[in-house]
C-alpha positions in Angstrom: -25.7 6.4 24.6 -26.8 4.9 21.3 -27.9 8.3 20.0 -24.5 9.7 20.8 -22.8 6.8 19.1 -25.0 7.3 16.0 -24.4 11.0 16.0 -20.6 10.5 16.3 -20.7 7.9 13.5 -22.5 10.3 11.2 -20.1 13.1 12.0 -17.0 10.9 11.5 -18.5 9.7 8.2 -19.0 13.3 6.9 -15.6 14.2 8.2 -14.0 11.5 6.1 -15.9 12.6 3.1 -15.4 16.3 3.4 -11.8 16.7 4.8 -9.7 14.9 2.1 -11.1 17.0 -0.9 -10.7 20.2 1.1 -7.2 19.4 2.2 -6.2 18.4 -1.4 -7.6 21.6 -2.9 -6.0 23.7 -0.2 -2.6 22.1 -0.7 -2.7 22.5 -4.5 -3.9 26.2 -4.2 -1.1 27.0 -1.8 1.4 25.3 -4.1 0.3 27.2 -7.2 0.3 30.4 -5.3 4.1 29.9 -4.9 4.8 28.4 -8.3 3.9 30.2 -11.5 1.4 28.2 -13.5 3.2 29.1 -16.7 6.4 27.6 -15.5 4.6 24.4 -14.4 3.1 24.1 -17.9 6.5 24.7 -19.5 8.0 22.0 -17.5 5.2 19.6 -18.6 5.6 20.7 -22.2 9.4 20.2 -22.4 9.5 16.7 -20.9 10.8 13.7 -22.8 7.7 11.5 -22.5 8.9 8.4 -24.4 11.7 8.1 -21.9 9.4 8.9 -19.0 6.8 6.3 -19.8 9.5 3.7 -20.7 10.8 4.0 -17.2 7.6 4.1 -15.3 5.1 1.8 -17.1 7.3 -1.4 -17.0 8.2 -0.6 -13.4 4.5 -0.4 -12.5 3.8 -3.9 -13.9 6.9 -5.4 -12.3 6.1 -3.8 -9.0 2.6 -5.3 -9.2 3.9 -8.8 -9.9 6.5 -8.7 -7.1 4.1 -7.2 -4.6 1.7 -10.1 -5.3 4.6 -12.5 -4.7 4.9 -11.0 -1.2 1.2 -11.4 -0.6 1.4 -15.0 -1.9 4.2 -16.0 0.5 2.4 -14.5 3.5 -0.9 -16.1 2.7 0.8 -19.5 2.4 2.6 -19.0 5.7 -0.5 -18.2 7.8 -3.6 -19.5 5.9 -2.7 -22.4 3.6 -2.1 -22.9 -0.1 -3.4 -20.5 -2.6 -2.0 -20.1 -6.1 -0.2 -17.0 -7.2 -2.6 -16.8 -10.2 -5.6 -16.6 -7.9 -4.1 -13.7 -6.0 -3.6 -11.5 -9.0 -7.3 -10.4 -9.2 -7.5 -9.3 -5.6 -4.2 -7.5 -5.7 -5.1 -5.7 -8.9 -8.5 -4.6 -7.5 -6.7 -3.6 -4.3 -4.6 -1.2 -6.4 -7.7 0.1 -8.2 -9.7 0.8 -5.1 -6.7 2.3 -3.2 -6.7 5.2 -5.6 -10.0 6.3 -4.0 -9.9 4.7 -0.5 -7.1 2.6 1.0 -9.4 1.2 3.7 -12.0 0.2 1.1 -9.3 -1.6 -0.9 -8.0 -3.5 2.2 -11.6 -4.4 3.1 -12.2 -5.9 -0.3 -9.0 -7.9 0.0 -10.0 -9.2 3.4 -13.4 -10.3 2.1 -12.0 -11.9 -1.0 -9.3 -13.9 0.8 -11.7 -14.9 3.7 -14.1 -16.4 1.1 -11.4 -18.1 -1.0 -9.7 -19.7 2.0 -12.8 -20.3 4.1 -11.1 -18.4 6.9 -12.3 -15.9 9.5 -12.5 -12.3 8.4 -10.6 -11.2 11.5 -7.7 -13.7 10.9 -7.3 -12.4 7.3 -7.5 -8.8 8.5 -4.7 -9.7 10.9 -2.5 -10.8 8.0 -3.4 -7.6 6.0 -2.5 -5.5 9.0 0.7 -7.4 9.4 1.7 -6.7 5.8 0.6 -3.0 6.1 2.7 -2.4 9.3 5.7 -4.1 7.7 5.3 -2.1 4.5 5.6 1.1 6.5 8.5 -0.3 8.6 10.5 -1.3 5.5 10.0 2.2 4.0 11.3 3.9 7.2 14.2 1.5 7.5 15.3 2.1 3.9 15.0 5.8 4.5 17.4 5.4 7.4 19.8 3.5 5.1 19.6 6.3 2.5 20.3 9.0 5.2 23.4 7.1 6.3 24.7 7.2 2.7 24.0 10.9 2.3 26.7 13.4 2.6 24.2 16.3 2.8 21.9 17.5 5.5 18.3 16.5 5.8 15.9 17.5 8.6 17.4 16.0 11.8 14.0 14.6 13.0 14.1 12.1 10.1 17.1 10.4 11.7 14.9 9.5 14.7 12.2 7.7 12.6 14.0 4.3 12.1 15.0 4.2 15.8 11.4 5.0 16.9 10.0 2.3 14.6 12.3 -0.4 16.0 11.4 0.6 19.6 7.7 0.5 18.8 8.0 -3.0 17.3 9.9 -4.1 20.4 7.2 -2.8 22.7 4.4 -4.2 20.6 5.8 -7.7 20.2 6.7 -7.9 23.9 3.2 -6.9 24.7 1.5 -9.6 22.6 4.0 -12.4 23.4 4.2 -12.1 27.1 3.2 -8.7 28.3 4.7 -6.3 30.9 4.9 -6.7 34.6 3.7 -3.3 36.0 3.1 -2.6 39.7 2.7 -6.3 40.5 0.2 -6.9 37.6 0.8 -8.4 34.2 -0.3 -6.3 31.3 -0.9 -8.8 28.5 -2.6 -8.4 25.1 -6.0 -9.9 24.8 -6.4 -13.1 22.8 -7.9 -11.4 19.7 -8.0 -12.9 16.3 -6.9 -9.6 14.9 -3.5 -10.2 16.5 -3.3 -13.8 15.3 -0.7 -13.3 12.6 1.5 -11.1 14.8 1.6 -13.9 17.3 2.2 -16.7 14.9 4.9 -15.0 12.9 8.4 -16.1 13.7 11.4 -13.6 13.6 12.5 -15.1 10.3 9.1 -14.4 8.8 9.2 -10.8 9.9 12.6 -10.5 8.3 11.5 -12.5 5.3 8.8 -10.0 4.5 11.2 -7.1 4.8 13.7 -8.9 2.5 11.0 -9.6 0.0 9.9 -6.0 -0.1 13.4 -4.6 -0.4 13.6 -5.1 -4.2 10.3 -3.2 -4.6 11.7 0.0 -3.1 15.1 -0.3 -4.9 13.2 -0.7 -8.2 11.1 2.4 -7.3 14.2 4.4 -6.7 15.9 3.2 -9.9 12.8 3.9 -12.0 12.4 7.4 -10.5 16.1 8.2 -11.0 15.7 7.4 -14.7 12.3 9.0 -15.2 13.2 12.4 -13.5 15.9 13.0 -16.2 13.1 13.2 -18.8 12.0 16.4 -17.0 15.5 18.0 -17.2 16.9 17.4 -13.7 18.7 14.8 -11.7 18.6 13.7 -8.0 21.3 11.5 -6.6 20.4 7.8 -6.0 21.3 8.0 -2.3 19.1 11.1 -1.8 16.2 9.4 -3.5 16.7 6.3 -1.3 16.5 8.5 1.8 13.5 10.6 0.7 11.3 8.5 -1.5 10.1 6.2 1.3 9.0 9.2 3.3 7.3 10.6 0.2 5.4 7.4 -0.1 4.3 7.4 3.5 3.3 11.1 3.4 1.4 10.5 0.2 -0.5 7.6 1.8 -1.9 9.8 4.7 -5.7 9.6 4.6 -6.1 13.4 4.4 -6.1 13.9 0.7 -7.8 12.5 -2.4 -5.8 10.0 -4.4 -2.5 11.4 -2.9 -2.8 14.4 -5.2 -2.0 16.9 -2.5 0.6 15.5 -0.1 2.7 13.7 -2.8 3.8 16.8 -4.8 4.2 18.8 -1.5 6.6 16.2 -0.2 8.6 16.2 -3.4 9.0 20.0 -3.2 9.8 19.9 0.5 12.6 17.3 0.2 14.1 18.4 -3.2 13.2 22.0 -3.6 16.7 23.1 -2.6 18.4 21.4 -5.5 15.6 21.3 -8.2 13.3 24.1 -9.4 9.9 23.8 -7.9 8.0 24.0 -11.2 9.9 20.9 -12.5 9.4 19.0 -9.3 5.7 19.8 -9.3 5.3 18.8 -13.0 7.2 15.5 -12.5 5.5 14.5 -9.3 2.0 15.0 -10.7 2.9 13.3 -14.0 4.5 10.4 -12.3 1.6 10.0 -9.8 -1.0 10.1 -12.5 1.0 7.6 -14.6 1.0 5.2 -11.6 -2.7 5.8 -11.1 -3.5 5.0 -14.8 -1.3 1.8 -14.7 -2.9 0.6 -11.4 -6.4 1.4 -12.8 -5.7 -0.5 -16.0 -4.5 -3.6 -14.0 -7.5 -3.4 -11.7 -10.1 -3.0 -14.5 -8.5 -5.9 -16.4 -8.9 -8.3 -13.4 -12.1 -6.7 -12.0 -14.7 -9.1 -13.8 -13.0 -12.2 -12.4 -12.6 -10.7 -8.9 -16.2 -9.6 -8.8 -17.4 -13.0 -10.1 -15.5 -14.9 -7.6 -16.3 -12.6 -4.7 -20.1 -12.2 -5.3 -21.2 -14.9 -7.7 -18.9 -18.0 -7.4 -17.1 -19.5 -4.5 -14.0 -21.5 -5.4 -13.3 -24.4 -3.1 -10.5 -26.9 -3.3 -10.9 -28.9 -6.5 -14.5 -27.7 -7.1 -16.7 -24.8 -8.1 -19.7 -24.0 -5.9 -22.3 -21.9 -7.6 -24.8 -20.2 -5.3 -28.3 -19.4 -6.4 -29.0 -16.8 -3.7 -27.4 -14.5 -1.2 -27.5 -17.3 1.4 -26.6 -20.8 0.4 -28.4 -23.8 1.8 -27.3 -27.4 2.1 -28.6 -29.2 -1.0 -29.0 -26.0 -3.0 -25.4 -25.9 -4.4 -24.1 -27.7 -7.4 -20.6 -29.0 -7.3 -18.7 -29.0 -10.5 -15.4 -30.9 -10.5 -12.6 -28.7 -11.6 -9.6 -30.5 -13.1 -8.0 -27.3 -14.2 -7.0 -26.0 -10.8 -4.1 -23.5 -11.2 -0.7 -24.7 -10.0 1.2 -23.0 -7.3 3.6 -20.3 -8.5 6.4 -19.6 -8.6 
């Protein structure tokens, strides 16, 4: 059994390494077989880049700041006080690592927060999953709002997505908060730490996260609606509101490298009927690379501090604890009083 498990583990590892690059290259080859490369280059060459960067770079910074606010609120709700300033490094490194591997970025965040808060890894992982699920939920719900505002037709299957998400949440929350009676037996979720945050969260906190995330998507739609004009086309705000959340979800699928395959494909699929494909391809790649550069710059800027705190220094309440080895022993740590602990923000 152990040999089979090890063999399966090795196969799944190679599968995760090989499949994303292959899928990314395949998608890009198929796209460029349909779209003349010269037209793509012309669309890039004729863009108004000052206007483009003026729309996207400030948005990237504002999005990062507001996204960290959401994390700050959730951490305070379920794990105790931690200053906004102390969350900036881990959020920025999360952005940096997510360019390559979303799971790796979430793992780094879990390890960082568990150390800073002296909390179980599984309890922190529960909170990160809570945020991740609500992130996808809020995208799908906003897509539903956009579809209600549209006067044109989109694929009918998209209309079922918001309804399906609401039903899934109802079933899931019923399961972990009481279970289901089935054939005289009670099917109830196990008391796992990984479900802790979902159990503790009150309805107002679920809605609070969705409300805090709402400005992020509206800002994204506004920024894209301005930036796309620099490439010589326009897309109505309501149509962007309906499709951009789905584009984000499709781009985040773990089947391509750095979202370089599925993101332009989704842009062309949803808007190819009103915008020439070469312009959509040029814009989607330029916008995505711009966000990658902005996220990488933020991550690199905070990386030394995040690395130092995660691997070299553990910050406790009101003190610094400097470890001399991989394992700390009682009596082998020096405590340095810290009078400059950062205040809570905002």
